C-alpha positions, 0 to 999 in steps of 0.5 A: 519506513512503514509498519515497523515494530521491534522484537524482544532484542530491540531489532526492527521487525515490519476458481478463476474470477477472470471472466469477461465482465471482470476483464472489461471492468479493468480494460487495460487498467483504465478505471473511472475516478469515482467522485460521486458522494455517498448517498448518506453523506451529511453535508459539507459543514458536518464532521466526517464520521470515521471508523478504523479497521486495524489497530496495530502499531501502524494503524494506531499511529495513523489514526492518532496522527492523521485523523484524531487531531482533525476537528472536521473528523469524528473517530467513533469506531475501532475494529481489531482481532486483538482485544487489547489493541482495539480497547487501547486505541479507543481509550486513546481517542476518547482521552484525546477528545476529552483533554482537547475539548472535542465534541464527539461520540464515545469511540466504540470497539468491534471484533467483527468489521461487519458490525462496524460497517453496518453502522449507518452513521459512519461515512468512511473507514481507514483500513490498516489490517495485515496485507492479506485482509486489505482487499477483502476489507475494502470490498466489504467497506465499498459494499457498505457505502463507506469511503475508503483509505486503504493501507498499501500494498493493495492485495494478493489476488488480481480478481479481487482488484477487479471486484473492488473496482466494480464495487467502488463504482457501483456504490459511489465510493471514493478511494484513497491509497495509503502511499503518502509520498505523493503528498510531499512537496519535493515529490510534487515538484519532481513530478511537475518537472518530469512531466514538463519535460525538464529532464528531456524524454525519459529513457529508463527508470530505476526503482529500489526498496528495502528487501528485509528487516534484519531478523531471523526466520523463526520456527513456529511451535504451536501453542494455544491461542491466547484469550483476547485474540481471535486467530481464526478471524486474523487468518481470515481468507488465508490458509489456516495454519498452526498458531504461534506468537511469531505467526501474528507479528508484523514480520510474519505478515510481511515475509510469509507468503500466506499473507503477502509477497514481502517487501516486493509489494510492502515497500515496493508500493511506495517507489513504484507508486511514484513511477506510476504517478509520473509515467502512467501513460508509459506503464499502462500497457503490456510488459515483460518482467524477468530477473533473479531473487533470493528467498529466506532460508527454508525451515522457518516461517518466512518464505518470501523474496528478500532480495531481487534484481528485476527488469520490466520492458514496456510496449512503448519502449520504457525500461524499468530496473526494480531492485532491492536495497542491497542491489541498489547499493552497488548500482543506483545509490552510487550516484546519490549523495544521500543513500536512501533505502527507497527511491525512484530515479528518472533518467532523461535525455537531458539529465536525471531526477531521483526522488526518495521519501526524505531526499531528492537530487538531480544531475541538473544544477538548477533543478537540484537547487529548486528541489532542495529548497524545501524545509530540511532537518538538521541531517539534511533530509527533507522533513516529513509529510506533516501528517497530511494524509488524513486531511487529504482523504477528507478533502477527497471525500468532500469533493474538494480535490480529485482522488490523490491515490486512485485505485487504477494506479494502485493496481498498476504499481501493485501488479509490477510487484507481483510480476516480479515475484512471479518471475522469480518464483517461476524462474522465467520471463513473464508477460503481463497483459493488462487488457486480458488481466493475465500473464500471457501464455503461461497458465502456471504463472497466472495462477500465482496471481489468483488466490483462493479465499478460505470460507467464510471469509470470501467475497 
């Protein structure tokens, strides 16, 4: 599971811009895959210079696992609104390089990401901020000509997706979405089997993800902002609210609607990404979305959807059942030997394949045997991705492989999460029209996918 932290008790804690030019930029969500190098790229034999924006638990974990051990990368800049986090991350990088005799510039710290992005020697950035900063940080990076590896989910406002698409193309920037499940061997095998028609014509797909962490929704009692933390900058484009320590935890950034749409997007991004990766041609058209959901009890900080049961029906006939883990436990997981908390099951006319991060199953014996030939842990689960996402990003930047997780596909999967959130909040069926970039015939619903940005944190 991504971005997990623990609370003190040890429990897990994780005006309209739709103008004509914007609509044309996305045009049915068919965006160009940008493969042109940055103008300041120094050459295939030089080390890629990387800056990191966001040094929380997930961000620091990724930079230490995905980037720092790679000799072809030089990690020289860290930005975070918490002074202790950015200083600790920089110290760990410098110590690692010293202990392992890596030649590198000293890693410097920044409070202001604009200062980091202004450095001419930085080729690429790795962004792991809270969700509400993702698109703004990526747009800033693209305008600065930096290649981008961006944590999921994508963002909160569709018009900002259009701006990012435009800036990537204008500034010849390569994009790498942080949905690392595509790099897993069993996922690639399942992808190939389904695309080759080995389970027949796809009839429907079940997608599920965790809905919540087992933590209560705290009441925010305002206290002074502590020294060493820039709360205004952390809030960024979101509405300014009273400060309390619980507001700036992972849980609040996941479960408060100012900052995200909850695990509909935060966890849903992974299994929905697998859906789009394999069936992009079938999920790029207009579709309806309807269903039910539950929210956190009112009175506390958390006000996002925590349980959902949604159905999306696509123009070409595909039906997708998107649900939270509690719903899946009584439906799709009954057919699974390993009851994994997230996954994507493709049902074809010849049988099914079910893909999850650490397990894979098929109703067709010969496919099941091949899919499960990958290395396993003692508990029978598939071994992890072996920290390959940083290396894959470097390969994309160097032009050694095409974009593994491109923006246009990120927009498709992220929008499914938003249509689910909107259908639940409005209590009615919504229809997404990707050609127009709007919820059809429902201005009230459409406004829920457009967020105002608090000055001066605007684009």
